[in-house]
PARO-481885 format. One record per residue: x negated, y, z negated of N, C-alpha, C, O, CB in turn. Coordinates in Angstrom, 1 decimal, decimal comma. Glycine has a CB too. Example, Ala and Ser with C-alpha at 12.3 -4.5 7.8 and 13.67 -1.06 7.14 Angstrom:
2
PT      nx      ny      nz     cax     cay     caz      cx      cy      cz      ox      oy      oz     cbx     cby     cbz
PT   -13,2    -5,7    -7,8   -12,3    -4,5    -7,8   -13,2    -3,3    -7,8   -14,2    -3,3    -8,5   -11,3    -4,5    -9,0
PT   -12,8    -2,2    -7,1   -13,7    -1,1    -7,1   -12,9     0,0    -7,9   -13,4     1,1    -8,0   -14,1    -0,6    -5,7
# end
This chain:
117
PT      nx      ny      nz     cax     cay     caz      cx      cy      cz      ox      oy      oz     cbx     cby     cbz
PT     3,0   -14,7    -8,2     3,2   -13,6    -9,2     5,0   -13,7    -9,2     5,7   -13,8    -8,2     2,5   -11,9    -8,8
PT     5,2   -13,6   -10,4     6,9   -13,2   -10,2     7,2   -12,1   -11,0     6,8   -12,1   -12,2     8,1   -14,5   -10,6
PT     7,9   -11,1   -10,4     8,1   -10,1   -11,2     9,9   -10,3   -11,8    10,8   -10,4   -11,0     7,7    -8,7   -10,4
PT    10,1   -10,2   -13,3    11,3   -10,6   -14,0    11,8    -9,3   -14,2    11,2    -8,3   -14,1    11,1   -11,5   -15,3
PT    13,1    -9,4   -14,4    14,1    -8,6   -15,4    13,9    -7,1   -14,7    14,3    -6,2   -15,4    13,7    -8,8   -17,2
PT    13,4    -6,8   -13,4    13,2    -5,6   -13,0    14,5    -4,9   -12,1    15,3    -5,7   -11,6    12,0    -5,7   -12,3
PT    14,7    -3,8   -11,9    15,8    -3,6   -11,2    15,3    -3,6    -9,8    14,3    -2,8    -9,8    16,6    -2,2   -11,7
PT    15,4    -4,2    -8,8    14,7    -4,0    -7,3    15,7    -3,7    -6,2    16,8    -4,2    -6,1    14,0    -5,3    -6,9
PT    15,0    -2,7    -5,4    15,6    -1,8    -4,5    15,5    -2,9    -3,3    14,5    -3,5    -2,9    14,8    -0,2    -4,4
PT    16,9    -3,0    -2,9    17,1    -3,9    -1,6    18,5    -3,2    -1,0    19,5    -3,1    -1,8    17,2    -5,8    -1,9
PT    18,4    -2,7     0,2    19,5    -2,4     1,4    20,3    -1,2     0,7    21,5    -1,1     0,7    20,6    -3,8     1,8
PT    19,4    -0,4     0,0    19,7     0,9    -0,6    20,4     0,8    -1,8    21,2     1,7    -2,1    20,6     1,6     0,3
PT    20,1    -0,2    -2,7    20,7    -0,5    -3,7    19,9    -1,2    -4,6    18,9    -1,9    -4,3    21,8    -1,1    -3,3
PT    20,4    -1,0    -6,4    19,5    -1,9    -7,2    20,1    -3,1    -7,5    21,3    -3,3    -7,4    19,0    -1,3    -8,4
PT    19,1    -4,0    -7,9    19,8    -5,6    -8,0    18,9    -6,0    -9,5    17,8    -5,7    -9,8    19,2    -7,0    -6,3
PT    19,6    -6,4   -10,0    18,8    -7,3   -11,1    18,4    -8,3   -10,8    19,3    -9,1   -10,5    19,5    -7,6   -12,2
PT    17,3    -8,7   -10,6    16,5    -9,9   -10,0    15,6   -10,0    -9,7    14,9    -9,0    -9,4    16,8   -10,3    -9,2
PT    14,9   -11,7    -9,7    13,8   -11,6    -9,6    12,6   -11,3    -8,2    13,0   -10,7    -7,1    13,7   -12,6   -10,3
PT    11,5   -11,7    -8,4    10,5   -11,7    -7,2     9,6   -12,0    -7,4     9,1   -11,7    -8,4    10,1   -10,7    -6,6
PT     9,0   -12,9    -6,4     7,9   -13,9    -6,0     7,1   -13,4    -5,1     7,5   -13,2    -3,9     8,3   -15,3    -5,6
PT     6,0   -13,2    -5,5     4,7   -12,3    -4,3     3,7   -13,3    -4,0     3,6   -14,1    -5,0     3,6   -10,6    -5,1
PT     3,0   -13,7    -3,2     2,3   -14,8    -2,8     1,3   -14,0    -2,2     1,8   -13,2    -1,5     2,9   -15,8    -1,9
PT    -0,5   -14,0    -2,2    -0,9   -13,4    -0,9    -0,2   -11,9    -0,6     0,2   -11,6     0,5    -0,4   -14,4     0,3
PT    -0,3   -11,2    -1,6     0,4    -9,6    -1,0     1,8    -9,6    -0,6     2,5    -8,6    -0,6    -0,5    -9,1     0,4
PT     2,3   -10,9    -0,1     3,7   -10,2     0,2     5,0   -11,4    -0,6     5,0   -12,5    -1,2     3,9   -10,2     2,3
PT     5,9   -10,6    -0,3     7,4   -11,0    -1,1     7,5   -12,7    -0,5     7,2   -13,0     0,6     9,1    -9,8    -0,2
PT     7,8   -13,5    -1,3     8,1   -14,9    -0,8     9,7   -15,3    -1,2    10,3   -16,2    -0,7     7,0   -16,0    -1,5
PT    10,3   -14,4    -2,3    11,4   -15,3    -2,5    12,0   -13,9    -3,5    11,3   -13,1    -4,2    11,1   -17,1    -3,2
PT    13,7   -13,9    -3,3    14,0   -12,6    -3,9    15,3   -13,7    -4,8    15,8   -14,6    -4,2    14,6   -11,0    -2,5
PT    15,7   -13,5    -5,8    16,6   -14,0    -6,1    16,7   -14,1    -7,7    15,8   -13,7    -8,4    16,7   -15,2    -5,4
PT    18,0   -14,8    -8,5    18,1   -14,8    -9,7    17,8   -16,3   -10,2    18,3   -17,4    -9,8    19,3   -14,3    -9,9
PT    16,7   -16,2   -11,6    16,6   -17,0   -12,5    15,4   -17,9   -11,2    15,9   -19,0   -10,9    18,4   -17,8   -13,1
PT    14,3   -17,6   -10,7    13,6   -18,3    -9,8    12,4   -19,0   -10,9    11,8   -18,6   -11,9    13,0   -17,2    -8,4
PT    12,5   -20,3   -10,1    11,5   -21,1   -11,2    10,2   -20,7   -10,7    10,1   -21,0    -9,5    11,6   -23,0   -11,2
PT     8,9   -20,0   -11,3     7,8   -20,2   -10,7     6,5   -20,1   -12,2     6,5   -19,4   -13,2     7,7   -18,9    -9,5
PT     5,6   -21,1   -11,6     4,8   -21,5   -12,9     3,5   -20,5   -13,1     2,7   -20,5   -14,1     4,3   -23,2   -12,6
PT     3,5   -19,4   -11,7     2,2   -18,8   -12,0     2,1   -17,4   -13,0     2,4   -17,6   -14,2     1,8   -18,4   -10,8
PT     1,7   -16,2   -12,5     1,6   -15,3   -13,5     2,8   -14,5   -13,4     3,2   -14,1   -12,3     0,3   -14,4   -13,4
PT     3,5   -14,3   -14,6     4,9   -13,5   -14,6     4,3   -11,9   -15,4     3,5   -11,6   -16,3     6,4   -14,5   -15,8
PT     5,5   -11,1   -14,4     5,2    -9,5   -14,8     6,9    -9,2   -15,6     8,0    -9,6   -15,2     4,8    -8,1   -13,0
PT     6,8    -8,6   -16,5     7,9    -8,3   -17,3     8,5    -6,9   -16,7     7,9    -5,8   -16,8     7,4    -8,2   -19,0
PT     9,4    -7,0   -16,1     9,5    -5,2   -15,6    11,2    -4,5   -16,1    12,1    -3,8   -15,7     9,5    -5,2   -13,2
PT    11,0    -5,2   -17,2    12,1    -4,9   -18,1    12,5    -3,2   -18,0    11,7    -2,5   -18,6    11,8    -5,4   -19,6
PT    13,5    -2,5   -17,5    13,9    -1,2   -17,8    13,0    -0,4   -16,7    12,9     0,8   -16,8    13,6    -0,9   -19,4
PT    12,3    -1,3   -15,6    11,8    -0,6   -14,5    12,1    -1,0   -13,1    12,8    -2,0   -13,0    10,6    -0,5   -14,6
PT    11,7    -0,2   -12,1    12,1     0,0   -11,1    11,5    -0,6   -10,2    10,3    -0,2   -10,1    12,1     1,1   -11,0
PT    11,7    -1,7    -9,2    10,7    -2,5    -8,0    11,0    -2,7    -7,2    11,9    -3,5    -6,9    10,2    -3,6    -7,9
PT    10,1    -1,8    -6,2     9,8    -1,3    -4,8     8,8    -2,1    -3,8     7,6    -2,3    -4,0     9,4     0,0    -5,0
PT     9,3    -2,4    -2,9     8,1    -2,9    -2,2     7,2    -2,1    -1,4     7,6    -1,0    -1,0     8,5    -3,9    -1,4
PT     6,1    -2,5    -1,3     5,0    -1,3    -1,3     5,2    -0,6     0,0     5,6    -1,2     1,0     3,2    -1,8    -1,4
PT     4,9     0,8    -0,1     5,2     1,8     1,1     4,2     2,0     2,0     3,1     2,1     1,6     5,4     3,0     0,6
PT     4,5     2,2     3,5     3,8     2,6     4,4     3,3     3,7     4,7     3,6     3,9     5,9     4,2     2,2     5,2
PT     2,7     4,7     4,4     2,4     5,7     4,7     2,1     6,0     6,3     1,1     5,7     6,8     1,5     5,8     3,8
PT     3,2     6,7     7,0     2,6     6,2     8,7     2,3     7,6     9,3     2,3     7,7    10,5     4,1     5,3    10,0
PT     1,8     8,9     8,5     1,3     9,8     8,7     0,5    10,3     7,9     0,9    11,3     7,4     2,0    10,3     8,9
PT    -0,8    10,0     7,6    -1,5    10,7     6,5    -3,0    11,0     6,9    -3,9    10,5     7,5    -1,5     9,7     5,2
PT    -2,8    12,4     6,3    -3,8    13,3     6,9    -5,1    13,4     6,0    -6,2    14,0     6,2    -3,2    14,7     7,1
PT    -4,6    12,4     4,8    -5,6    12,6     3,7    -5,2    12,5     2,1    -4,0    12,8     1,8    -6,1    14,1     3,9
PT    -5,7    12,2     1,4    -5,3    12,6     0,0    -6,6    12,2    -1,1    -7,7    11,7    -0,9    -3,7    11,6    -0,5
PT    -6,0    12,8    -2,2    -7,2    12,7    -3,5    -8,0    13,7    -3,0    -9,1    13,2    -3,3    -8,3    11,2    -3,7
PT    -8,3    14,7    -2,5    -8,9    15,7    -1,9    -9,8    15,3    -1,1   -10,9    15,8    -1,1    -9,4    16,6    -2,6
PT    -9,6    14,1    -0,1   -10,4    14,2     1,1    -9,5    14,1     2,5    -8,2    14,0     2,7   -11,4    13,1     1,1
PT   -10,4    14,2     3,3    -9,5    14,2     4,6    -9,5    12,8     5,2   -10,5    12,1     5,1   -10,0    15,2     5,8
PT    -8,7    12,4     5,8    -9,0    10,7     6,9    -9,7    11,1     8,1    -9,9    10,2     8,9    -7,4     9,7     7,7
PT   -10,3    12,5     8,4   -11,7    12,9     9,3   -13,0    13,0     8,8   -14,0    13,1     9,4   -11,6    14,3     9,8
PT   -12,9    12,9     7,3   -14,5    13,1     6,2   -15,5    12,0     6,7   -16,7    11,9     6,6   -14,3    12,8     4,2
PT   -14,8    11,3     7,0   -15,9     9,9     7,4   -15,3     8,5     6,4   -14,3     8,5     5,7   -17,9    10,3     6,9
PT   -16,1     7,6     6,4   -15,9     6,2     6,1   -15,6     6,5     4,4   -14,6     6,0     3,9   -17,3     5,1     6,5
PT   -16,7     7,3     3,7   -16,3     6,9     2,1   -15,3     7,8     1,8   -15,0     7,9     0,6   -17,5     7,1     0,9
PT   -14,6     8,5     2,8   -13,4     9,7     2,4   -12,3     8,7     2,5   -11,6     8,5     1,5   -13,0    11,3     3,7
PT   -12,1     7,6     3,9   -11,1     6,6     3,7   -10,9     5,8     2,7    -9,9     5,7     2,1   -11,1     6,0     4,6
PT   -12,5     5,0     2,4   -13,0     4,0     1,2   -12,2     4,7    -0,2   -11,6     3,9    -0,9   -14,8     4,0     1,1
PT   -12,3     5,8    -0,4   -11,4     6,6    -1,4    -9,8     6,4    -1,6    -9,1     6,1    -2,5   -11,5     8,0    -1,0
PT    -9,5     6,7    -0,1    -8,0     6,8    -0,2    -7,6     5,2    -0,2    -6,5     4,9    -0,6    -7,4     7,8     1,3
PT    -8,6     4,2     0,3    -7,9     2,7     0,2    -7,8     2,5    -1,3    -6,9     1,8    -1,8    -8,8     1,3     0,9
PT    -8,9     3,2    -2,1    -8,9     2,7    -3,5    -7,7     3,7    -4,7    -7,2     3,2    -5,7   -10,7     2,8    -4,0
PT    -7,6     4,6    -4,4    -6,6     4,8    -4,7    -5,0     5,2    -4,9    -4,2     5,6    -5,7    -6,9     4,9    -4,7
PT    -5,0     4,8    -3,2    -3,3     4,8    -2,8    -2,3     3,9    -3,8    -1,3     4,1    -4,4    -3,0     4,0    -1,3
PT    -3,3     2,8    -3,6    -1,9     1,7    -4,2    -1,6     2,1    -5,5    -0,5     1,7    -6,0    -2,2    -0,2    -4,3
PT    -2,3     3,0    -6,4    -1,7     3,1    -7,7    -0,8     3,8    -7,4    -0,1     3,7    -8,5    -2,3     3,5    -8,8
PT     0,0     4,8    -6,5     0,7     5,3    -5,9     1,7     4,7    -5,1     2,4     5,4    -4,4     0,1     6,0    -5,4
PT     1,9     3,2    -5,1     2,9     2,3    -4,2     2,3     2,4    -2,8     3,1     1,9    -1,9     4,6     3,0    -4,2
PT     1,4     2,8    -2,3     1,3     3,0    -0,8     0,1     1,3    -0,7    -0,8     0,8    -1,3     0,4     5,1    -0,1
PT     1,0     1,0     0,3    -0,1    -0,6     0,6    -0,7    -0,6     1,9    -1,7    -1,3     2,2     0,8    -2,2     0,8
PT    -0,2     0,3     2,5    -0,9     0,6     3,9    -0,8     2,7     4,5     0,0     3,6     4,2     0,2    -0,7     5,1
PT    -1,9     2,6     5,3    -1,3     3,7     6,2    -2,0     4,0     7,3    -3,1     3,6     7,6    -1,1     4,9     5,5
PT    -1,4     4,7     7,8    -2,1     5,1     9,1    -2,9     6,4     9,4    -2,1     7,2     9,7    -1,3     5,1     9,9
PT    -4,1     6,8     9,5    -4,8     7,3     9,4    -4,5     8,8    10,4    -4,8     8,5    11,6    -5,7     6,4     9,4
PT    -4,0    10,5    10,2    -3,8    11,1    11,0    -4,7    12,1    11,5    -4,7    13,2    10,9    -2,9    11,3    10,8
PT    -5,8    11,8    12,8    -7,0    12,4    12,6    -6,7    14,0    13,1    -5,5    14,2    13,7    -8,3    11,6    13,4
PT    -7,6    15,2    13,0    -7,3    16,3    13,9    -8,6    17,0    14,4    -8,9    18,2    14,2    -6,5    17,4    13,3
PT    -9,3    15,9    15,1   -10,5    16,6    15,5   -10,6    17,8    16,7   -10,0    17,8    17,7   -11,4    15,4    16,0
PT   -11,5    18,8    16,4   -12,3    19,5    17,2   -12,4    19,6    18,9   -12,0    20,4    19,8   -13,1    19,1    16,9
PT   -13,2    18,4    18,7   -13,7    18,3    19,9   -13,6    16,3    20,3   -13,0    15,5    19,7   -15,3    19,1    19,8
PT   -14,5    16,2    21,6   -14,4    14,4    21,9   -15,5    14,0    21,2   -15,4    12,9    20,9   -14,7    13,8    23,6
PT   -16,8    14,7    20,7   -17,4    13,8    19,8   -17,0    13,9    18,5   -17,5    13,0    17,7   -18,6    13,9    19,8
PT   -16,1    14,9    18,1   -15,7    14,7    16,5   -14,4    13,7    16,6   -13,9    13,2    15,5   -15,2    16,5    15,7
PT   -13,9    13,4    17,5   -13,3    12,3    17,9   -13,6    10,8    17,8   -13,1    10,0    17,0   -13,1    12,4    18,9
PT   -14,4    10,7    18,7   -15,6     9,4    18,6   -15,7     9,0    17,2   -15,2     8,0    16,8   -17,2    10,0    19,0
PT   -16,5    10,4    16,4   -17,0    10,0    15,4   -15,5     9,4    14,4   -15,3     8,2    14,1   -18,1    11,1    14,9
PT   -14,9    10,3    14,1   -13,7     9,9    13,2   -12,9     8,8    13,8   -12,0     8,2    13,1   -12,8    11,1    13,0
PT   -13,0     8,4    14,9   -12,7     6,7    15,3   -12,9     5,8    15,1   -12,2     4,8    15,1   -12,7     6,2    16,1
PT   -14,6     5,9    14,7   -15,9     5,2    14,6   -15,6     4,6    13,2   -15,7     3,4    13,0   -17,3     6,3    14,7
PT   -15,3     5,4    12,4   -15,4     5,9    10,9   -13,8     5,0    10,0   -13,8     4,2     9,1   -15,3     8,0    10,9
PT   -12,7     5,7    11,2   -12,0     4,9    11,0   -11,8     3,1    10,9   -11,3     2,4    10,0   -11,5     5,4    11,5
PT   -12,3     2,4    12,3   -12,9     1,2    12,2   -13,7     0,5    11,2   -13,5    -0,6    10,7   -13,5     1,3    13,0
PT   -14,8     1,5    10,9   -15,8     0,6     9,8   -15,2     1,0     8,9   -16,2     1,2     8,2   -17,4     0,8     9,7
PT   -14,1     1,3     7,9   -13,7     1,6     6,9   -12,5     0,4     6,8   -12,1    -0,1     5,7   -13,3     3,1     6,8
PT   -12,2     0,1     7,6   -10,8    -0,7     8,1   -11,4    -2,3     7,4   -12,5    -2,8     7,6   -10,4    -0,7    10,3
PT   -10,3    -2,8     6,5   -11,0    -4,0     5,7   -11,2    -3,9     4,2   -11,3    -4,8     3,4   -12,5    -4,2     6,2
PT   -11,3    -2,2     3,9   -11,9    -2,0     2,6   -10,9    -2,4     1,8    -9,8    -2,5     2,3   -12,4    -0,5     2,2
PT   -11,2    -2,8     0,6   -10,6    -2,9    -0,5    -9,5    -1,8    -1,1    -9,7    -0,6    -1,2   -11,7    -3,0    -1,1
PT    -8,6    -2,2    -1,3    -7,4    -1,7    -1,7    -6,2    -1,5    -0,8    -5,8    -2,5    -0,3    -7,7    -0,5    -2,2
PT    -5,4    -0,2    -0,4    -4,6     0,0     0,7    -5,5    -0,7     2,1    -6,7    -0,8     2,3    -4,2     1,7     0,7
PT    -4,2    -1,0     2,9    -4,8    -1,6     4,5    -4,3    -0,2     5,2    -3,3     0,5     5,0    -3,9    -3,4     5,4
PT    -5,7    -0,1     6,3    -5,7     1,0     6,6    -5,0     0,3     8,4    -5,7    -0,2     9,3    -7,4     1,8     6,3
PT    -3,5     0,5     8,7    -3,4     0,1    10,6    -3,5     1,0    11,1    -3,5     0,9    12,4    -2,2    -0,4    11,3
# end
């Protein structure tokens, strides 16, 4: 996909340029790029790379320690806020709870939406 006509945030500045993305990664940034796939007109909009949340206790009324379903909910809803990956932060009260929470994170990895890292 190519994102055209947006204000792209690079090096703490906004640039009027285009962005080509393939397989979820930025492949090219520049003016007047040639691309024959899907195009998005971002006229008047800001374009940022995906955000990485490096300390996520939860969101959307669930905690990262609440189990696989809670983590799947966070994965599903985070992209609409620009988050492309997150590191679940757990707060277990004992070793058994820690083991359950870590297993839930492992089981939820690869769920659709935001990546768990």
